[in-house]
C-alpha positions as CSV (number, residue, x, y, z in Angstrom):
1,X,99.2,129.3,47.1
2,X,99.6,127.1,50.1
3,X,98.7,128.2,53.6
4,X,101.7,128.9,55.8
5,X,102.9,126.0,57.9
6,X,102.4,126.3,61.6
7,X,105.5,126.9,63.5
8,X,106.8,123.8,65.3
9,X,106.1,123.7,68.9
10,X,109.0,124.3,71.2
11,X,109.5,121.5,73.6
12,X,109.7,122.8,77.1
13,X,112.8,121.8,78.8
14,X,112.1,120.4,82.2
15,X,114.4,121.7,84.8
16,X,116.0,119.2,87.0
17,X,116.3,119.7,90.7
18,X,120.1,119.8,91.5
19,X,121.3,118.2,94.6
20,X,124.8,118.5,95.9
21,X,126.5,115.2,96.9
22,X,130.0,115.8,98.4
23,X,132.2,112.7,97.9
24,X,135.2,111.8,100.0
25,X,136.6,109.8,97.1
26,X,136.0,108.4,93.6
27,X,134.2,105.4,94.9
28,X,131.5,107.7,96.4
29,X,131.3,109.6,93.1
30,X,130.6,106.3,91.2
31,X,128.0,105.4,93.8
32,X,126.3,108.8,93.3
33,X,126.3,108.1,89.6
34,X,124.5,104.8,90.4
35,X,121.9,106.7,92.4
36,X,121.5,109.0,89.4
37,X,120.9,105.9,87.2
38,X,118.2,104.8,89.7
39,X,116.6,108.3,89.6
40,X,116.7,108.4,85.8
41,X,115.1,104.9,85.6
42,X,112.3,106.1,87.9
43,X,111.7,109.2,85.6
44,X,112.7,111.6,88.3
45,X,113.8,115.1,87.3
46,X,116.8,115.4,89.5
47,X,120.5,115.9,88.9
48,X,123.0,114.7,91.5
49,X,126.0,117.0,91.4
50,X,128.6,114.5,92.7
51,X,131.6,116.6,93.7
52,X,135.0,115.1,94.7
53,X,136.1,116.8,97.9
54,X,139.8,116.0,97.7
55,X,142.3,116.4,99.1
56,X,140.8,115.8,102.5
57,X,142.8,112.9,103.6
58,X,139.7,111.4,105.2
59,X,139.6,114.2,107.8
60,X,135.9,114.9,108.2
61,X,136.4,118.6,109.1
62,X,138.6,119.3,106.0
63,X,136.1,117.5,103.8
64,X,133.1,119.5,105.3
65,X,135.0,122.8,104.9
66,X,135.7,122.0,101.3
67,X,132.0,121.0,100.8
68,X,130.9,124.4,102.2
69,X,133.1,126.2,99.7
70,X,132.0,124.1,96.8
71,X,128.2,124.5,97.6
72,X,128.7,128.3,97.7
73,X,130.8,128.4,94.5
74,X,128.5,126.2,92.5
75,X,125.4,128.0,93.7
76,X,126.9,131.3,92.4
77,X,127.9,129.6,89.1
78,X,124.5,128.1,88.5
79,X,122.6,131.2,89.8
80,X,120.6,129.3,92.4
81,X,121.2,127.5,95.6
82,X,120.9,123.8,96.0
83,X,117.7,122.7,97.8
84,X,119.6,119.9,99.5
85,X,123.3,119.2,100.1
86,X,124.8,116.0,101.4
87,X,128.3,114.8,102.2
88,X,129.3,111.1,102.2
89,X,131.8,110.5,105.0
90,X,133.5,107.5,106.5
91,X,133.2,106.9,110.3
92,X,136.6,105.2,110.4
93,X,138.4,108.6,111.0
94,X,136.0,109.8,113.7
95,X,137.4,110.0,117.2
96,X,141.0,110.7,116.1
97,X,140.5,114.4,116.8
98,X,137.3,114.9,118.8
99,X,137.5,118.7,118.7
100,X,137.8,118.7,114.9
101,X,134.9,116.2,114.7
102,X,132.8,118.5,116.8
103,X,133.8,121.6,114.7
104,X,132.9,119.6,111.6
105,X,129.4,118.7,112.9
106,X,128.8,122.2,114.0
107,X,129.9,123.7,110.6
108,X,127.7,121.2,108.8
109,X,124.7,122.1,110.9
110,X,125.3,125.8,110.5
111,X,125.6,125.5,106.7
112,X,122.7,123.0,106.3
113,X,124.9,120.2,105.1
114,X,123.4,116.7,105.8
115,X,126.1,114.3,106.7
116,X,125.7,110.7,105.5
117,X,128.0,108.5,107.6
118,X,129.3,105.4,105.9
119,X,130.1,102.8,108.7
120,X,133.0,102.3,108.8
121,X,133.7,103.2,105.2
122,X,132.2,103.1,101.7
123,X,132.6,99.3,101.4
124,X,130.6,98.9,104.6
125,X,127.8,100.9,102.9
126,X,128.0,98.7,99.8
127,X,128.0,95.6,101.9
128,X,124.7,96.5,103.5
129,X,123.1,96.7,100.1
130,X,123.5,93.0,99.5
131,X,120.6,90.6,100.4
132,X,120.9,89.4,104.0
133,X,123.7,91.9,104.8
134,X,121.7,95.1,105.7
135,X,122.3,94.7,109.4
136,X,126.0,93.9,109.1
137,X,128.2,96.4,111.0
138,X,131.9,95.6,110.3
139,X,134.2,97.2,112.9
140,X,137.0,98.3,110.6
141,X,137.5,99.2,107.0
142,X,139.6,96.1,106.4
143,X,136.8,93.9,107.8
144,X,134.2,95.7,105.6
145,X,136.3,95.2,102.5
146,X,136.9,91.5,103.3
147,X,133.2,90.8,103.9
148,X,132.2,92.7,100.8
149,X,134.7,90.8,98.6
150,X,133.6,87.5,100.1
151,X,130.1,88.2,98.8
152,X,131.1,90.0,95.7
153,X,134.5,88.7,94.4
154,X,134.5,91.0,91.4
155,X,134.4,94.1,93.6
156,X,137.2,96.6,93.2
157,X,137.5,100.1,94.7
158,X,136.3,102.9,92.3
159,X,134.1,100.7,90.1
160,X,132.0,102.7,87.6
161,X,128.3,103.0,88.1
162,X,127.4,100.4,85.4
163,X,129.6,97.8,87.1
164,X,128.1,98.7,90.5
165,X,124.6,98.3,89.0
166,X,125.4,94.7,88.1
167,X,125.3,93.8,91.8
168,X,123.5,96.6,93.6
169,X,119.9,97.6,93.1
170,X,117.4,100.2,94.4
171,X,115.8,97.6,96.7
172,X,119.2,97.2,98.4
173,X,119.5,100.9,98.8
174,X,116.1,101.0,100.4
175,X,117.1,98.2,102.8
176,X,120.0,100.4,103.9
177,X,117.7,103.4,104.2
178,X,115.5,101.4,106.6
179,X,118.3,101.2,109.1
180,X,120.3,104.4,108.4
181,X,118.6,107.7,109.0
182,X,121.1,109.9,107.1
183,X,121.0,107.6,104.1
184,X,117.2,107.6,104.2
185,X,117.2,111.4,104.0
186,X,119.4,111.3,100.9
187,X,117.1,108.8,99.2
188,X,114.1,110.8,100.2
189,X,115.6,114.1,98.8
190,X,116.3,112.3,95.5
191,X,112.8,111.0,95.4
192,X,113.8,107.3,95.7
193,X,112.7,106.9,99.4
């Protein structure tokens, strides 16, 4: 009679730290997926919960209010709060309603939401990833898009993460973090800083 076989060992499932990334649009969601790819390649146990916060119409206060609701709802659903929550916002809508801007900043501060301002828009953030462009500061969304397409003719809004990764890399993200405090905090929370 053979001795009984030992029971197979259970592999422990490593829990990944969940971070909330509120996204103004689908382009930001794709960018968050790119950051997730960088984190995975680095072996980091993190999950970026990239949540589309629409409709917000680009209004920072409306987007922040939706983010607050989503953070609370998802924390209940998953049974634990997020250790960090970020919202990616464009600066091109700032100043249209200073009182709403102030209420948005106040609400974000009260709720512990870190605001990552994309100057003047998402394309401006992407432009700064490219070699030699990290100090560029286009004054409008149209100029940002034009400058980005000049350096990256294949760029289209809403590109999926694998397409973004063909042109953007972690070193580019770190260059941006070197000049953008809010973005640096995001990379640091992920573990990529």
